[in-house]
N, C-alpha and C positions, 0 to 999 in steps of 0.2 A: 517634545518627547523627552529631552534631556532633563526637563524640570520635573518629570514624573518618575523616571527610572534612570539610574546611572548605567553606564556601559557595563560595569561589573555585575550589577544586579540582573541586567538584561541577559548577559551571557550565562549566569548561574541559572536563571529561569529557563533558558533554552536547553541547558544540559538536563535539568529535571524533567522538562517535557519530553526530551529525548529518552530519558529513562522510563517514563510511563509508556511511551510509544513502543519501546523495546519489549517490555513485559507483556503488553497486549498482543504484539505480533508473535512473541515466543509462545504464548498460549494458543494463538490461532494455528500456528504451524507445527506445534509439537504433536498434533493428532494424526496428520496424514501419514507419517512414517510408521506409526504403530497400528495402522489398519490391519496388517496381517496378524499382529498379536491380539488385537481386540476381536478379530474374527475367530481365533481359537478360543479365547476366553468366553465369549458369548455364544459360541457354537452356531455361527451364521456365516454367510458368504462374505468375501471381501467386498464385492460389489454393493451388498446391502450396508455393510459397515461404512463404506465410502460415502454414503449419503449424509453422515454426520458432518462432513466438511461443508457442503452447500447449506446444510441445516443451520450452520453458524454464519456463513458468509452472506447469504442472500438477505436474511433478516437484518444483519448488521448494515448492509448497504441501504436497505429501505429505510431503516430507522434514522440514518444520518440526515435525511431530508427534514424530519421533524426536529432533530436536534439543532440543525442550522437555523431553522425558523425560531425555535425557542431561544437560542442564544442571542439572536438579533433583538428579540423583544425583552428577554429577562436578564440578559447579561451572560457573557461567556463564562465567567468564573462560577456562577451558580450551576449552570448546566454541566460544565466540565467536571467539577468536583462530585456532583451527584452521580454522574456516569461512571467515574472512577470507583466510587464506593460500590456501585452496583456490580461492576466488574469483579471486585474483590469478593463480595458475598456470593455471587452466582458461580464463580469459578470454584470456590470451596465446596459449595453445595452440589456441584456436578459429581463429586466423589461419592455421593450417596446413591447414584444410579445402580439399579440391580438388573437392568436389561438394556439392550441397545436402543429400544424405543424410549426408555426413560432418559438415557444419555442424550439422545437426539433432542428431546424436549428441553433438557437443561442447556444444550448448546444453542437452541433457538432463543431461549430467555437470555443467555449470556450475550449473544450477538446483539439483541435489542438493547440490553442494558449498557454494554460497553462501548457502543458506537458513537458516543458523544465526545470522546477524549481526543482521538487522533485528528479528525477533521477540524476541531476547534483549535487544537494546537497549531495546525497548519494555517488556519485563518489568523491566529494571533501573530504569527510571524509577519503577516502582511501589515500589521499595525506596529510591530516593533522595529522593522527594518524597511528602508526605502527599496523600491523595486530593483534598482541597479545593484543592490547588495544582498538580495534575498537568496541568491544561489547557494552561498555557504551555509546559512542557517537551515534552509530547506534540505541541503545535503546532510546536515546533522540529523534531522528528523527522518529522512528517508534512509540514511545510514543506520539509524536505530531500527527502522522497520527491517532492513536487510539483516542487521545483527540479530534481531529476534528470529528471523528465518534461519540464519546461520547456526545459531545455538539451539533453537527450538527443535529444528529438524533432527540433528544427530543426537542431542542430549535426551530428547523425548524418547527416542528409540533405545538409547543406551541405558537410561535410568530405570525404565519399566521393569527389567528383570530383577532389580534390587529393591525398589520401593513400591512396586506395583503401579498401575495406572492411577489408582485413587490417590496415592501419595504424591504423584506428580501434580495433580490438580491442587492439592492442599498446599504444597510448597509454593507453587506459582501464585496462588491467591494470597499467601502470607507476604510474599515479596511485594505484591501490589499494594497491600495494606501499609507496608513501611513507606513506600513511595507517596502514598496519599498523605500520611502524617507529615512527611518532609515538605510536601508542596503546600500544605494548608496555610503557612504564613504568607504566601504570595497571593492570597485571595484579593486583598485590597489593592495590590499593585496591578493585577490583571483587570480589576474593576475600573481602575483609573485610566487604563490604557484604552479600553474599548467600552464605549457607552452604548446602552441599549438603543435600538432604532424602532420607532413607532411606525405604524402604518396599518392600512386595512388589508383584508384578504386579497382584494383586487391589486393592491400595491405589490404584495408578495408574488402573486401569479404573474404580474407584469414583469418582475425581475427575471423569473424563469423564462418567460417569453423572449425577453431581451437577450439573455444568456444563450439560449438555443436558437435564436433567430438570426444572430450575426454569424457570418462565415468563420470568424476566428473562434467563436465559441463552439460552433458545429464541428469543425475539424478537430479541435482539442478534445472535447468530450467524446467524440466518435473514436478517436485513436485510443483514449484512455480505456474505453469499453472493450474494444477488440483486442488490444494488447494485453489487458488484464485477463481476458478469456484464454488467450494463448498460454500465458505464464501459469495460471492456476491449473489449467487442464493438464499441462505437462508435469508440473511439479507435484500436484496432488497424488498422481499415480506412479511417481518414481519409486516409492517404496515397494509397491506391488511389482513394478517392472524389474527391480533388482532381485526380488524374491523369486520370481518366476524364471527369469533368464539366467541368474547366477546362483540360485539356491541360497541366498543370504538370509540370516536371521536378524533379529532386532539390532544387535551390535554392529553387524556387518552393514546393514542398511544405513545406520547412523554414520559409520565411517565413509561410506560411499557418497553421502550427502555433505561431507564436511566443507566442500568448496562453496556450497550455496550460501549466499549472504555475505561472504567474506569481502568481495569487492565493495559492496555498499558500506560495510562496517569500516573498512580501511580507507576507501576512496570517495565516500559520499561527499564530504566537504570539498575536496579537490575537484570532483566532477562538477559540483555546483559553481565553483569559482571559474572553471573552464567555460561553463555555459554563459556566465556573466561576461567573460572576457571575449570569447570567440563566437558566441551565438549558439542558440539552441538548434538553429537550422543545420549546423555542421555536426552536432553530436547525435541528434535523434535518429537519422538514417543509419548511423554506425551501430547504435544500440539495437535497432530492429534487425539488422543483418546478422549481428552476433547471436541473437535469439534464434534466428532461422538456422544458423550453422549448428547450434547445440541440438536442435530437434533432428536435424539430418544425421548428426553423429550418432544419436541414439538409435537410429534405424539399422546401424551396422553392429556386428559383433566386435568388441574391443576388449583388451585385457582389463580385468576388473580394477587394477590399480590406476587405470586412466579415468575411472568414474568421477573422482573429485574434480578433475580438470574440466570435464564436460559440465558438471554442476556449476563450476566457477564461470564458465562461458555463458551459461544460461542466466546466471545471476547478474553478470555484468551487463547483459542485454537489458534486463529489467532496470538496473541502476542508472543506465544511460537514457532511459525513456520516461518512466513514470514520474520521477522527481522533476524533470524538465517540463513535463506537461503541467504539473502542479504549480510550477513557477509562473507559467502563463496564466493559469486560473486566478492567481492572487491579484492580477491586474484587471480582472473582468468584473468583479463584484461591486466596486466602489464602496459605498458605506455599508452595503450588505455583504461583507466579506464572508460571514458565517454561512449565508445562504449559498453563495457561489462555491465555497469549498465543500459545503455539505453535498451539493450536487455532484461535485467531483468525486468525493469518497463514495457516494451512492453509486455512481457509475462504475467506480473501481471495484467495489465489493460485489455488486450485482454481476459484473463481469467475472470476478473470481468464482462466484457460485455457478454461473452458467457454464463457464469453461470446464469446471470439474464434472458437471453433469454431462455435457456433450462429449467430453473425452471418454468418460465412463460408458456412455452409450455406444461410442465407436469401438470400444473394446470387444463388442460382440463379434466383430470381425477379427482383429488382432492388433497388437501394439504398432506394427509397421504401418497399417492403414491409418490409425489414429494420428500417429506422428506425421505421416505424409500430408494428411489434410491440414493439420495445424501449421506445418512448415510452409505450405503453399499460401495460406492466408497471411502468415507473418511476412513472408517475402513480398506479397502484394502490398502490404502496408509500407514496407521499406521503400519500394519503388515509388509509391504515391507520395511519400513524405518529402522527397526531394523537391517536388513542386509545391506541395501544400504548405510546407513550413519554411519556404525560402525567405519569407519576410522577417523571420524571427532572428534578427541580427542586432547586435548592440549598436547604439547610436554612434559611438565613436568610430565604428568600423566604416561608416559611410564616407565617401569622398565628397568634398564641397562641389556643389553644382552651380552653374551659372545662374545669376539672378533672373527671375522670371521664367525659369524652366518649367515650373509647375510640378516638379517631382520632388522638391525639397521635403524631407520628412518621411518619404516613402521607405519601406523596408526596414523598420526598426522594431525590436521587441521591447523597447522601453516605453511603449505607449501606456498611458494610464487613463485613457479617455473612455474606458469601459469596453464592452464587447465590440 
């Protein structure tokens, strides 16, 4: 590895990939808090406008499967840069929408076009860093995701009154274009790090079968799905929640959401290092419990100045779970890292889309009912995680066992032997 890329270049590439991840998630999450504003602009209900969130997330998740396959066959650098260019163009073109239906179509197209960047950046980390050191770089990427949420949520709502929603899309697309230009010189470096993998369709399907057939893969992808449904369901509708319960406008909603994403932005790398040092088995249950606590707090009336604290707790729950699941996935795919991570991001974003749809459907009852259902599901995950992820401990945490005990090597998260 060192003969191909220096440590300094590797770190610079990591920061640039984090920048691209940030702007993509900024774009994804700047929409949810402006649902009330878009409802007024287009003259339709908030529930109808809310459909533009899954209109982006579900196609994004589905398309990641194709991008993972293409990356393994054509090369990560070709697919990643094409996808980033599509993100730039389609984000800008979204500003031309003249109805909520047109905006939904542009969101579908953007979700499909943009979904090759983040999963391939995550897969690339698996080639740039050994498993026992991936926590920190994965923390950077997931911290960038959280940062995109942290700034996209409040700034999207706060900027719309000044530059309109169209201006918001144009500015974000322009920033993505700058990042694309800065990343272009690294095409050859990425190509040298990850060589294309050949194989038949049967080989590709066999990898999916192996990933989903092994217990480690089943529990990891399963938790990614349900946990993402929880977080997207709650977060997507927080803007509407604050508008209806506290009568907040766009700026007030932005301020109420200020805490979301901050833990990941500031603590992403430290959380990753903690996972490498102490084991994912110890952190994942804590993250799931924190998420449950946030949902329960939202069921009660609290002073509005406490809202950013609740958003911070919700965000910390995400930051202590999904990045750690991704760390496990990087050890599952072997030579087909793009395919394994593509499946992970597919699961993540399909969960995002389904979560927002299901929570919106539950709102026909009320926010309390929706929050209670989601809190019960998340708490169930937390309790199950104590047993299901108990083996995800670092190798050095194990105590020496007597020779011939037959248990040597059990209970480590440093396995690289596939699913």
